[in-house]
C-alpha positions in Angstrom: 28.7 9.9 4.1 28.7 7.7 1.1 25.8 5.2 0.7 26.6 2.0 -1.2 23.8 -0.3 -1.9 24.7 -4.0 -1.9 21.5 -5.8 -3.0 20.7 -9.5 -3.0 22.1 -12.4 -1.0 19.8 -11.8 2.0 22.1 -8.9 2.9 25.1 -11.3 3.2 27.1 -9.5 0.5 27.1 -6.1 2.1 27.3 -7.5 5.6 30.4 -9.5 4.8 32.1 -6.5 3.3 31.8 -4.7 6.6 32.8 -7.7 8.6 36.1 -7.8 6.7 36.7 -4.0 6.8 39.1 -2.2 8.9 37.9 -1.6 12.5 38.0 2.2 12.3 34.3 3.1 12.4 34.3 4.3 8.8 32.4 1.3 7.4 28.9 0.8 8.7 26.2 -1.6 7.7 22.4 -1.1 8.3 21.0 -4.5 9.2 17.4 -5.8 9.4 15.8 -8.9 10.9 17.4 -11.2 8.4 20.8 -10.8 10.2 19.4 -12.9 13.0 17.7 -15.4 10.7 20.4 -16.1 8.2 22.4 -18.5 10.4 19.3 -20.7 10.5 18.7 -20.6 6.8 22.3 -21.0 5.3 24.6 -23.9 6.1 27.6 -21.6 6.0 28.1 -17.8 6.2 31.3 -16.0 5.5 31.1 -14.4 9.0 29.8 -15.0 12.5 26.6 -13.0 13.0 27.5 -12.2 16.6 31.3 -12.4 16.9 32.3 -10.6 13.7 30.5 -7.3 14.5 30.3 -4.5 17.0 26.8 -3.4 17.5 26.2 0.4 17.5 22.5 1.1 17.8 19.0 -0.2 17.1 17.4 2.1 14.6 13.8 1.0 14.3 11.0 -1.5 15.0 8.3 -1.4 12.4 5.0 -3.4 12.1 4.3 -5.3 8.9 1.1 -5.0 7.0 -0.7 -7.8 5.1 -2.3 -6.4 2.0 -3.9 -7.9 -1.1 -4.3 -6.8 -4.7 -7.5 -4.8 -5.1 -8.7 -7.3 -7.7 -8.7 -10.0 -5.0 -12.1 -10.7 -3.3 -10.5 -10.6 0.1 -11.1 -8.1 2.9 -10.4 -10.0 6.1 -8.2 -12.8 7.3 -11.1 -15.3 7.5 -12.0 -14.3 4.0 -8.4 -14.9 2.8 -8.3 -18.4 4.4 -11.7 -19.3 2.9 -10.6 -18.1 -0.5 -7.4 -20.2 -0.2 -9.4 -23.3 0.7 -11.8 -22.8 -2.2 -9.0 -22.0 -4.7 -6.1 -24.3 -3.8 -2.8 -23.4 -5.4 -3.9 -19.9 -6.5 -2.6 -17.8 -3.6 0.9 -16.4 -3.8 2.9 -13.8 -1.8 6.1 -12.0 -2.4 9.0 -11.3 0.0 12.0 -9.1 -0.2 14.3 -12.2 -0.1 14.9 -15.3 1.8 15.1 -14.7 5.5 13.7 -11.2 5.4 11.1 -10.2 7.9 8.6 -10.2 5.1 9.4 -13.9 4.3 9.4 -15.1 7.9 6.2 -13.3 8.7 4.4 -15.0 5.8 5.8 -18.4 6.7 4.7 -17.9 10.3 1.2 -17.0 9.0 1.3 -20.2 6.9 2.4 -22.4 9.8 -0.3 -21.0 12.1 -3.1 -21.2 9.6 -2.1 -24.1 7.3 -2.7 -21.8 4.4 -1.4 -22.9 1.0 0.4 -19.8 -0.4 3.3 -19.9 -2.9 6.4 -17.9 -2.0 7.9 -15.6 -4.7 11.2 -14.0 -3.7 12.2 -10.6 -5.1 15.3 -8.5 -4.6 13.7 -6.0 -2.3 10.1 -5.2 -1.6 9.7 -2.2 -4.0 10.5 -4.5 -6.9 7.4 -6.6 -6.1 4.9 -3.8 -5.7 3.9 -3.5 -9.4 3.1 -7.3 -9.4 1.0 -7.0 -6.3 -0.8 -3.9 -7.6 -1.6 -5.6 -10.9 -2.7 -8.8 -9.2 0.0 -11.0 -10.6 0.9 -11.7 -7.0 -2.0 -12.2 -4.6 -0.7 -10.7 -1.4 2.1 -9.1 0.5 3.6 -8.8 3.9 5.5 -5.5 3.9 6.7 -2.9 6.3 3.8 -0.6 7.0 5.8 2.5 6.1 6.7 1.0 2.7 3.2 -0.2 1.7 1.0 2.5 3.2 1.3 4.9 0.2 -0.2 2.2 -2.0 -2.9 1.6 0.6 -3.8 5.2 0.7 -3.9 5.5 -3.1 -6.1 2.4 -3.4 -3.5 0.4 -5.3 -3.6 -2.3 -2.6 -6.1 -3.2 0.1 -5.0 -3.5 3.7 -6.1 -6.6 5.6 -4.2 -6.8 8.9 -1.1 -5.7 10.7 1.3 -8.2 12.3 1.9 -6.8 15.8 -0.3 -7.5 18.8 -1.4 -3.9 18.9 -2.8 -1.9 16.1 -0.5 0.6 14.4 -0.9 4.4 14.9 -0.2 4.7 11.2 -3.2 2.6 10.3 -5.5 2.5 13.4 -8.5 1.2 11.5 -6.6 -1.9 10.3 -7.1 -4.9 12.7 -4.2 -7.1 13.9 -3.8 -10.7 12.8 -4.3 -11.6 16.5 -7.7 -9.9 16.4 -8.5 -11.8 13.1 -8.6 -15.4 14.3 -4.8 -15.9 14.3 -4.4 -15.7 18.1 -0.9 -14.8 19.4 0.5 -13.7 16.0 3.1 -11.1 16.6 6.1 -10.1 14.4 7.7 -7.0 13.1 10.7 -5.7 11.2 13.7 -4.3 13.2 16.9 -2.7 12.1 20.2 -1.6 13.5 23.7 -0.5 12.6 26.9 -2.6 12.9 30.6 -2.0 12.4 33.6 -4.3 12.1 34.8 -6.2 15.2 37.6 -4.6 17.2 36.4 -1.1 16.5 37.6 1.0 19.5 35.1 1.7 22.2 35.5 5.5 22.0 34.7 5.3 18.3 31.6 3.1 19.0 30.5 5.5 21.8 30.9 8.5 19.5 28.9 6.9 16.7 26.2 5.7 19.1 25.7 9.1 20.5 25.6 10.8 17.1 23.2 8.3 15.6 20.9 8.4 18.6 20.9 12.2 18.4 19.6 12.0 14.9 17.0 9.3 15.7 15.6 11.4 18.5 15.5 14.6 16.5 11.9 15.4 15.3 11.6 15.1 11.5 10.5 18.7 11.2 13.9 19.8 12.7 16.1 17.8 10.5 16.1 20.2 7.6 
């Protein structure tokens, strides 16, 4: 399998390449939540998000974690909101791009709390980590798997997770719903798509193979 990274464009560049590819099952695209959001953010797309793809499998659903730079005097959601009110215009957050789950989670948080937080878009979350760690960017919403190494090292401080239930990866971190943002619930999901018209037997074969890998314990993957 050859992996070709197509960064930028809220995944539209890589997604369009697969939408226009031959329907033989050899060109796959790994999508995330932005695939469902892009039609609401862009006036036109070079493809139809539903009609121009055959859907193979959902690969994951991952909670997001809200974290702050360790230099920030913030440890809780009420503390974050109080800091924002006392320091108007000073809070900022990064996202992995327009329409990403990181972007929509932060905007949901802003709409539910009326917080004044500047959005700074990056080409992928890993590109923003140094700015968050250094304090150039105040806070982040990131997938819990991506940001936890920095939490464990003390490079960033975990504040809350975005799902209704706490995450088994960080059981001591409260949810936003527990932290005075009642009903807050969002996550990042992903799946694999192929070009429209791909034969059903090819889709079934790919679905079975991918699910077999997803259900295989990490220790047995070699």
